C-alpha positions in Angstrom: 5.0 15.6 -26.5 8.2 13.8 -26.0 8.1 10.6 -23.9 9.9 10.4 -20.5 12.7 8.3 -22.1 13.2 10.9 -24.9 13.4 13.7 -22.4 15.9 11.8 -20.3 18.0 11.1 -23.4 17.9 14.8 -24.2 19.0 15.7 -20.7 21.9 13.2 -20.9 22.9 14.5 -24.3 23.0 18.0 -22.9 25.0 17.0 -19.8 22.1 18.0 -17.5 21.2 14.7 -15.8 22.7 15.7 -12.5 21.3 19.2 -12.4 17.8 18.0 -13.5 17.7 15.0 -11.2 14.8 16.5 -9.3 12.7 16.3 -12.5 13.3 12.6 -12.9 10.5 11.4 -10.6 7.9 13.5 -12.4 9.2 12.3 -15.8 9.0 8.7 -14.7 5.5 9.2 -13.3 4.3 9.9 -16.8 1.9 7.2 -18.0 4.3 6.1 -20.7 7.0 5.2 -18.2 6.4 1.8 -16.9 8.0 -1.7 -16.8 10.8 -1.9 -19.3 10.9 1.8 -19.7 12.0 2.2 -16.1 15.0 -0.2 -16.6 15.9 1.8 -19.7 15.7 4.9 -17.6 18.0 3.3 -15.2 20.6 2.6 -17.9 20.4 6.3 -18.9 20.8 7.4 -15.3 23.8 5.2 -14.8 25.9 7.9 -16.5 24.9 10.5 -13.8 27.6 11.3 -11.3 26.1 10.7 -7.8 28.3 13.3 -6.2 27.2 15.9 -8.8 23.6 15.0 -8.2 24.1 15.6 -4.4 25.9 18.8 -5.1 22.9 20.2 -7.0 20.3 18.5 -4.8 21.9 17.9 -1.3 18.6 16.6 0.1 18.3 13.6 -2.2 18.1 10.4 -0.2 20.9 8.0 -1.1 20.1 4.3 -0.6 23.0 1.9 -0.4 22.0 -1.5 -1.8 24.2 -4.6 -1.8 23.4 -7.3 -4.3 24.6 -10.8 -4.3 23.4 -14.3 -5.1 24.2 -17.7 -6.4 24.2 -16.6 -10.1 24.8 -13.4 -12.0 22.9 -10.6 -10.4 24.1 -7.4 -12.0 21.2 -7.2 -14.4 18.9 -6.1 -11.5 20.9 -2.8 -11.0 19.5 -0.9 -14.0 15.8 -1.4 -13.2 16.5 -0.9 -9.5 18.2 2.4 -10.3 15.3 3.5 -12.3 12.8 2.5 -9.7 14.6 4.4 -6.9 14.8 7.5 -9.2 11.0 7.3 -9.8 10.6 7.8 -6.0 13.2 10.6 -5.7 16.0 8.5 -4.4 19.6 7.8 -5.6 21.0 4.3 -5.8 24.4 3.4 -4.5 24.8 -0.2 -5.6 27.5 -2.6 -4.4 27.8 -5.9 -6.3 29.1 -9.2 -5.0 31.0 -11.6 -7.2 29.4 -14.5 -9.1 28.4 -17.4 -6.7 30.0 -15.8 -3.6 26.9 -14.9 -1.6 27.9 -16.9 1.4 31.3 -15.2 1.7 29.7 -11.8 0.9 27.1 -12.0 3.6 29.3 -13.6 6.4 32.8 -12.1 6.1 32.9 -8.6 7.8 35.9 -7.8 5.7 34.0 -8.2 2.4 33.2 -5.3 0.2 29.4 -5.6 0.9 30.0 -5.4 4.6 32.3 -2.4 4.3 29.6 -0.6 2.3 27.2 -0.7 5.3 24.2 -1.2 3.1 20.7 -0.4 4.2 19.4 -3.3 2.1 21.2 -6.5 1.2 19.6 -8.4 -1.7 20.4 -12.0 -1.9 18.9 -13.2 -5.1 18.0 -16.9 -4.9 17.1 -18.9 -8.0 16.7 -22.5 -8.9 20.5 -23.0 -9.2 20.8 -22.2 -5.5 19.1 -25.5 -4.9 20.0 -27.6 -7.9 23.7 -26.8 -7.7 23.6 -29.0 -4.5 22.0 -32.1 -6.1 23.9 -34.9 -7.9 23.9 -35.1 -11.8 21.3 -37.8 -11.6 18.8 -36.8 -9.0 15.5 -37.7 -7.4 12.9 -35.7 -5.6 14.4 -36.6 -2.2 17.8 -35.1 -3.4 16.0 -31.8 -4.1 14.3 -31.9 -0.7 17.5 -32.4 1.1 19.3 -29.6 -1.0 16.3 -27.3 -0.3 16.6 -27.9 3.5 20.4 -27.1 3.4 19.6 -23.7 1.6 16.9 -23.0 4.2 19.4 -23.7 7.0 21.9 -21.4 5.4 19.3 -18.6 4.9 18.2 -18.9 8.5 21.9 -18.5 9.7 22.4 -15.5 7.3 19.5 -13.5 8.8 21.4 -12.7 12.0 24.7 -12.0 10.4 24.1 -10.2 7.2 24.7 -6.5 6.8 21.7 -4.2 6.7 18.2 -5.6 6.2 18.5 -8.9 4.4 16.1 -9.4 1.4 15.5 -13.0 0.2 13.0 -14.2 -2.4 11.0 -17.3 -3.2 12.3 -19.4 -6.1 10.3 -20.2 -9.2 10.6 -23.8 -10.4 11.5 -23.7 -14.1 10.0 -26.3 -16.4 13.5 -27.2 -17.6 13.9 -29.0 -14.2 10.4 -30.2 -13.4 10.1 -31.9 -16.8 13.4 -33.7 -16.5 11.1 -36.1 -14.5 9.1 -38.1 -17.0 6.4 -39.4 -14.7 3.6 -37.2 -13.5 3.6 -38.7 -10.0 7.3 -37.5 -9.5 6.6 -34.2 -11.0 3.6 -33.7 -8.6 5.8 -34.6 -5.6 8.6 -32.3 -6.8 6.1 -29.5 -7.1 4.9 -30.1 -3.5 8.4 -30.2 -2.2 9.3 -27.0 -4.0 6.2 -25.2 -2.7 7.0 -26.4 0.9 10.5 -25.0 0.4 9.1 -21.6 -0.6 6.5 -21.6 2.2 9.2 -22.3 4.8 11.3 -19.4 3.3 8.4 -17.1 3.5 7.8 -18.0 7.1 11.4 -17.0 8.0 10.3 -13.4 7.7 7.7 -13.9 10.5 10.4 -14.4 13.1 13.1 -11.9 12.0 12.8 -8.1 12.0 15.8 -7.7 9.7 14.5 -10.0 7.0 12.1 -9.4 4.1 11.1 -12.2 1.7 9.8 -11.1 -1.7 7.3 -13.6 -3.2 8.2 -14.0 -6.9 5.2 -16.2 -7.7 2.7 -13.4 -8.3 5.4 -11.3 -10.1 6.3 -14.3 -12.4 2.6 -14.6 -13.2 2.6 -11.1 -14.6 6.3 -10.4 -15.5 6.9 -12.7 -18.4 9.1 -15.8 -18.5 11.0 -16.7 -15.3 14.2 -17.1 -17.2 15.8 -16.7 -20.7 17.5 -20.0 -21.5 20.2 -18.3 -23.5 21.2 -15.9 -20.8 20.9 -18.6 -18.2 23.3 -20.9 -20.0 25.8 -18.4 -21.4 25.9 -15.6 -18.8 24.6 -17.3 -15.7 21.6 -15.0 -15.5 18.9 -17.2 -14.1 16.0 -14.7 -13.7 14.4 -13.1 -16.8 14.4 -9.4 -17.5 10.7 -9.0 -16.9 10.8 -10.8 -13.6 13.9 -8.7 -12.5 12.0 -5.5 -13.4 9.0 -6.5 -11.3 11.4 -7.5 -8.5 13.1 -4.1 -8.7 9.8 -2.4 -8.4 9.1 -4.3 -5.1 12.6 -3.3 -3.8 11.7 0.4 -4.7 8.7 0.1 -2.6 10.6 -1.6 0.2 13.3 1.2 0.1 10.5 3.8 0.5 9.2 2.0 3.5 12.6 1.7 5.1 13.1 5.5 4.6 9.6 6.2 6.1 8.3 7.5 2.8 5.0 5.7 3.1 1.8 7.4 1.9 -1.0 7.7 4.4 -4.2 8.7 2.5 -5.9 7.6 -0.7 -8.0 10.4 -2.3 -10.5 9.1 -4.8 -12.5 10.7 -7.6 -16.1 9.3 -7.8 -17.6 9.4 -11.3 -16.2 6.5 -13.3 -13.6 5.9 -10.6 -15.5 4.7 -7.6 -18.7 4.0 -9.5 -19.9 3.6 -13.2 -21.5 6.8 -14.5 -21.7 10.5 -13.8 -23.8 11.3 -10.8 -24.6 14.9 -11.9 -25.8 13.8 -15.4 -27.2 10.3 -14.7 -28.6 10.8 -11.2 -28.4 8.2 -8.4 -30.3 5.6 -10.4 -27.8 6.0 -13.3 -24.7 5.1 -11.4 -23.7 1.5 -10.6 -21.1 -0.6 -8.7 -22.9 -3.9 -9.1 -25.5 -5.6 -11.4 -23.7 -5.0 -14.7 -20.3 -6.2 -16.1 -18.8 -2.7 -15.7 -20.6 -2.2 -12.4 -19.1 -5.3 -10.9 -15.6 -4.1 -11.8 -16.2 -0.9 -9.9 -17.6 -3.0 -7.0 -14.4 -5.0 -7.0 -12.4 -1.8 -6.9 -14.4 -0.6 -3.9 -13.7 -3.8 -2.0 -10.0 -3.5 -2.7 -10.1 0.1 -1.3 -11.9 -1.0 1.7 -9.3 -3.7 2.3 -6.7 -1.0 2.2 -8.6 1.1 4.7 -8.8 -1.9 7.1 -5.1 -1.7 7.3 -4.8 2.0 8.2 -5.0 3.7 4.8 -7.1 6.8 5.2 -9.7 7.5 2.6 -10.9 10.8 1.1 -13.0 12.0 -1.8 -12.2 14.8 -4.2 -15.1 15.0 -6.7 -16.5 17.7 -9.1 -20.1 17.3 -7.9 -22.5 18.9 -5.6 -22.0 17.9 -2.0 -25.7 16.9 -1.2 -26.1 14.3 -4.0 -22.7 12.9 -3.2 -23.5 12.4 0.5 -26.9 11.0 -0.4 -25.3 8.4 -2.8 -22.5 7.5 -0.3 -25.0 6.9 2.5 -27.9 5.3 0.7 -26.9 3.8 -2.8 -27.6 0.1 -2.7 -24.5 -0.8 -4.8 -21.8 0.8 -2.7 -19.4 -1.0 -0.5 -17.9 2.2 0.7 -20.0 4.6 2.7 -19.5 8.2 4.0 -18.3 6.9 7.3 -15.4 5.2 5.6 -13.9 8.5 4.5 -12.0 10.8 6.7 -12.8 13.7 4.4 -15.3 14.2 1.6 -14.6 17.3 -0.7 -17.4 17.5 -3.3 -17.3 20.9 -5.1 -16.4 22.6 -8.3 -13.0 23.9 -7.2 -9.7 22.8 -8.8 -8.6 19.4 -7.5 -5.0 20.4 -6.6 -6.5 22.9 -4.2 -9.0 20.3 -2.9 -6.1 18.0 -2.1 -4.3 20.7 -0.2 -7.5 21.3 1.8 -7.8 17.6 2.5 -4.2 17.4 3.7 -4.8 20.3 6.0 -8.0 18.9 7.4 -6.2 15.6 8.2 -3.0 17.4 9.4 -0.9 15.7 6.8 1.5 16.9 4.2 0.4 16.7 0.6 3.3 14.2 0.1 1.2 11.8 2.2 -1.5 11.7 -0.4 -2.2 9.4 -3.3 -4.8 10.6 -5.8 -6.7 8.2 -8.1 -8.7 9.7 -11.0 -9.9 8.6 -14.4 -9.6 12.0 -16.0 -6.2 12.8 -17.7 -7.0 16.5 -17.4 -7.6 16.3 -13.6 -4.4 14.2 -13.2 -2.4 16.7 -15.2 -3.8 19.6 -13.1 -2.7 17.8 -9.8 0.7 16.9 -11.2 1.3 20.6 -12.0 -0.3 22.1 -8.9 0.5 19.6 -6.3 3.6 17.7 -7.5 4.2 16.1 -4.1 1.0 14.1 -4.5 1.4 10.5 -6.0 -1.0 10.1 -8.9 -2.7 6.9 -9.9 -3.8 6.9 -13.6 -7.1 5.1 -14.1 -8.9 5.0 -17.4 -12.1 3.9 -19.1 -11.4 0.2 -18.3 -12.6 -0.3 -14.7 -11.3 -4.0 -14.7 -7.8 -2.5 -14.5 -8.5 -0.1 -11.6 -7.3 -2.5 -8.9 -4.1 -3.4 -10.8 -3.3 0.2 -11.3 -3.9 1.2 -7.7 -1.7 -1.5 -6.3 1.1 -1.3 -8.9 3.3 1.2 -7.1 2.8 -0.1 -3.5 2.3 3.4 -2.2 1.0 2.2 1.2 3.5 -0.7 1.6 5.0 -0.8 5.1 7.5 -3.0 6.9 5.0 -4.2 9.6 1.4 -3.6 10.4 0.6 -2.4 13.9 -2.7 -2.2 16.0 -2.5 1.6 15.6 -2.5 1.1 11.8 -5.7 -1.0 11.9 -7.4 1.4 14.2 -6.5 4.6 12.2 -9.7 4.9 10.3 -11.7 4.9 13.5 -9.3 7.4 15.1 -9.9 9.9 12.2 -13.6 9.5 12.7 -13.2 10.4 16.4 -11.2 13.4 15.2 -14.4 14.7 13.6 -16.1 14.4 17.0 -13.2 16.3 18.5 -13.4 19.0 16.0 -17.2 19.3 16.7 -16.4 19.7 20.5 -13.8 22.3 19.7 -16.2 24.3 17.6 -18.8 24.2 20.4 -16.3 25.3 23.0 -15.9 28.9 24.1 -12.0 28.7 23.9 -9.3 26.3 23.2 -8.7 25.9 27.0 -12.3 25.0 27.6 -12.0 22.5 24.8 -8.9 20.8 26.4 -10.6 20.7 29.8 -13.6 19.0 28.2 -11.4 16.6 26.1 -9.9 14.9 29.2 -6.5 14.0 27.9 -4.7 11.1 29.6 -1.0 10.4 29.0 1.2 7.4 29.9 5.0 7.5 29.5 6.9 4.2 29.9 9.3 1.9 28.2 7.9 0.3 25.1 6.8 -3.3 25.3 8.5 -5.8 23.0 5.6 -6.0 20.6 5.5 -2.2 20.4 8.9 -1.8 18.8 7.4 -2.0 15.3 5.0 0.8 16.0 7.7 2.9 17.6 9.9 2.4 14.6 7.1 3.3 12.3 6.4 6.5 14.3 10.0 7.6 14.1 10.3 7.0 10.4 7.0 8.6 9.4 6.8 11.6 11.8 8.1 14.7 10.2 6.2 17.6 11.8 7.2 16.8 15.4 10.5 15.2 15.0 13.1 17.3 16.9 16.3 16.3 15.2 15.0 14.5 12.0 15.5 10.8 11.1 14.2 7.6 12.5 15.2 4.1 13.7 14.5 0.6 12.5 12.8 -2.0 14.7 16.0 -3.8 15.3 17.9 -0.5 16.2 15.2 0.3 18.8 15.4 -3.1 20.4 19.2 -2.6 20.7 18.8 0.9 22.1 16.3 -0.4 24.7 18.7 -3.0 25.9 21.5 -0.5 26.4 21.7 0.6 30.0 23.0 4.1 29.0 20.1 4.8 26.7 16.6 5.8 27.5 13.7 4.8 25.2 10.2 5.7 26.2 6.8 5.4 24.5 4.0 7.9 25.0 0.4 6.7 24.8 -2.6 8.9 25.0 -6.4 8.8 25.4 -9.3 11.1 25.8 -13.1 11.1 26.2 -13.5 9.9 22.6 -11.2 6.9 23.0 -7.8 5.5 23.1 -5.2 7.2 20.7 -2.7 4.4 21.2 1.1 4.8 20.9 1.5 8.4 19.8 5.0 9.4 20.8 8.6 8.4 21.7 11.6 9.8 23.5 15.1 8.7 23.0 17.9 9.9 25.3 21.4 9.1 26.5 22.7 9.2 30.2 26.3 10.2 30.6 28.2 11.8 33.6 25.0 12.5 35.4 23.2 14.3 32.6 20.3 13.1 30.4 20.7 14.2 26.8 17.5 13.9 24.8 18.6 12.7 21.4 15.2 13.0 19.8 11.5 13.2 20.5 8.6 12.3 18.2 4.9 13.0 18.4 2.1 12.0 16.0 0.5 15.0 14.4 -2.9 13.6 15.5 -2.3 14.8 19.0 -0.4 18.0 18.5 -1.8 21.0 20.4 -3.3 19.0 23.2 -0.4 19.4 25.8 0.9 15.8 25.3 4.4 17.0 24.5 4.6 19.3 27.5 3.2 16.6 29.8 5.8 14.1 28.5 8.6 16.6 29.2 7.3 17.5 32.6 7.2 13.9 33.7 10.7 13.2 32.2 12.3 16.2 33.9 10.7 15.1 37.3 12.0 11.6 36.7 15.5 12.9 35.9 15.7 14.9 39.2 14.3 11.9 41.1 17.1 9.8 39.7 19.7 12.4 41.0 20.8 13.7 37.5 22.2 17.2 37.4 20.6 18.4 34.2 18.8 17.5 31.0 20.1 18.7 27.7 18.4 18.6 24.2 18.8 19.6 20.6 16.6 20.9 17.9 17.8 20.4 14.3 15.5 22.2 11.7 14.1 20.3 8.9 11.7 21.2 6.1 8.7 20.2 8.1 9.5 20.4 11.9 9.4 24.2 12.5 6.2 23.8 14.6 8.2 21.8 17.2 10.9 24.4 17.8 9.3 26.0 20.8 8.6 22.8 22.8 11.8 22.9 24.9 11.5 26.7 25.8 7.9 26.1 26.7 9.0 23.7 29.4 11.7 25.8 31.0 14.7 24.9 28.8 17.1 27.7 28.1 19.0 28.0 24.7 22.7 27.4 25.0 25.2 29.9 23.5 25.6 29.5 19.6 29.2 29.0 18.2 29.5 32.7 17.7 29.0 33.3 21.4 25.5 34.7 21.2 22.6 33.2 23.1 19.2 32.8 21.7 15.8 33.0 23.4 14.4 30.1 21.6 11.9 32.3 19.9 10.8 32.0 16.4 8.7 33.9 13.9 6.9 30.8 13.0 8.1 30.5 9.5 9.6 27.3 8.1 12.7 29.2 6.9 13.4 31.1 10.2 15.9 28.6 11.5 18.7 27.1 9.6 21.0 25.7 12.3 21.0 23.3 15.1 19.9 24.7 18.5 21.1 23.4 21.9 19.0 23.5 25.1 19.7 23.0 28.7 17.5 22.5 31.8 19.1 22.6 35.3 16.2 20.8 37.0 15.9 23.5 39.7 12.4 24.6 38.7 10.3 21.9 37.1 7.4 22.6 34.8 3.9 21.5 35.8 2.0 19.0 33.8 -0.7 20.9 31.9 -3.8 21.2 34.2 -6.0 19.5 31.6 -3.7 16.4 31.4 -3.9 13.3 33.6 -0.8 11.2 33.9 -1.6 7.5 34.2 1.9 5.9 34.0 5.5 7.3 34.6 8.9 6.0 33.3 9.5 4.5 36.8 6.4 2.3 36.4 4.3 4.3 38.9 1.0 6.0 38.4 0.6 9.6 39.2 -1.4 12.7 38.5 1.7 14.4 37.4 4.7 16.1 39.1 4.2 19.6 40.7 
């Protein structure tokens, strides 16, 4: 079978790169396409016309990335193009000139500013510091120059276009060993590490800054620099390191676009433990006590660490359910137990179907799943039958399981929230809710027993990260599509003409946390709802109707004459189309003069145009009888408007 690069070359030779761009992610997901191969793929894809790609595939996300730095930075573009293509995105790169990063990032008239980039990469290297020291230097000269660079970086954060991305700086031996005494070399190493540490800490105080740590990448990505390219072309970072850096930027671009995976689905035999449960029995499997077993134990610890940060865990294993549950609950070697998994599918059905079942059970799309398995046949089946699922290729060497799981940063996010950390427990409570629902005589009886409470109020400062995450990751209940960054939301909240509210909910099983958001604009006595988001975890419990009822009552209390809203159909949000009609909104006339009822046949393809809605505030909807309102936008507490 032809490799991914061979297939890309064939597509280019046939003039089909643009038409077949939707095939590129699957090609680059092949197990032979990694590292330098992705950079080569980026060079091949450089010949594709972006406009033609969008003509064939109009839904392809285009990410504008500005690249500048002290030295020559153009060599990062090919691997970056390949990395974005791996994740189904299209790169629009804008390059600064050699050594002009200060002008590029501070002059609103520069080409980088005019491009309005989402990400601005300012590549720092040793020359960024050493260009500021005298020809004959001492450690204190380097310390002073480093402080000047830090001061400039701190100033750039507030003024650079888009999200600024800096990086720590490796110290090349060609500089450290210009010092001949070990005492001075040690002091230089300490000063350099302090410089990098302070650079990393900048990211803790700025929402529009990300700092990529090159130290772990340099340890795995080959030489920091190629002396020939550094001297003759001004390229200070080596090809291997730039490829690893580009991979990190690909992960970051996914996070910025809200394309973060939510659930890790694991095989069991020779993936989570050593051995085959059905053949070897519970005494024949191991995750400790042997060299191979210890490697599986380390993998389980890594998985548990991910779960502690909000990654949902599930099992898809070709085994009988009884022995699997027995092993997960009682085997002495295991770090992970049944309670750590939101779903356990142990059966003999095809795994692509099992993954679809898991997604439905967790109310996720299959594009939120990552599947890790040691069987090439099972991975191939999933790639064919569930191509939206990200696949992690494990093999017979368990010592590499952790490396391979973490290589693609599927769960990387811009910021971690309290809701993320509590997600595993929330999905365990979901099981209890499903049990309550199964034992209820009707859905209405279930809702009354559930005891839903809703609070709707402006987000607190520390909640902007969670609201941003919600807007970027929510696809099913997202009324007009799209989302907002943390800094965007802070600006919107400060605008007196804008309305930004966060919805929190709880029930008899516990606190659901911040589960929704509403964004509106007040103009000429009318509130226009720009968008509304609600986590899929609480859909169908009346939270959306409760929020709108409270919001409409608040609008009337403020003396507004009406509330308007829009619904823009997307691939995933058809379930949300009826929320406005359900609260008394009427559908405005369409451009052809007809008026719709707001009805739908329930199919994803039944709507293909924007719908406008209007509420005149004369007859307000009730808060659903089973919902208790604990906080309103005005800061008051109420049982809900009537």
